[in-house]
N, C-alpha and C positions, 0 to 999 in steps of 0.2 A: 861892715859886714864881716863876720868871722868865717874862717875857712871851714869850720864844721857845719856851716849852713850852705856850703857849696858842694854840688855833685860834679866831680871831674870825670868827664866821659872821653875815653880814648878810642871809642868805636865810631867811625864815621856813619855806619849804618844805623846805629842806635841814635846818634845825635840827629840824623835826618828824620828818623821815625818820631822822635820827641818833638821836633819842629813841626812835623806834619800833623801832630796832635794839638797844635796851637800854643806850644811853649817855646819861646825863643831863648837862646843861650845868652848869658851875660857878656861873655867874651870868648874869643878863640885865641889860643896861643900855642907855643911850642915849649915842651919840657926842655930845659937847658941841659939836663944830664943825658937824655937819650934822643933828643931832637924829634920826638914824636908829637904830632899835633893833638891837642885836646880841646874840648868844649866845656865851658863851665856853666852849669845851670843852678839856679836858686832852688834849694831843696823845698819841697812842699808836698802836701797830700796828693795834689794833682800829679806831680812828677812821680810819686810813688806808684800811683795807679797806672800811669803810662808805662812805667818800667815793668810792673806786674803783667800788663797786657803784652808787652814785648816778650817777656819770658814765656808766657803761655803760648803765644804764636810761634816763638822760636822752638819750643819743645815739640810742638806739632810738626814743624818743618823737619826737625831732626829725626823724627820717627818715620818719616817717609823716605 
């Protein structure tokens, strides 16, 4: 599996949302340079749709 096929997510809220939509992360780790936790997801059309939904919902939340 190549790195360009992996989506690295540093947002716990987004990672939880992706999981709630039925897509599990491949692994969870910490960035050695900044010690931040990230979640690695396999890129797919389904993941793209989930992220688009997240952005749509987030933009509505930001407007309120």
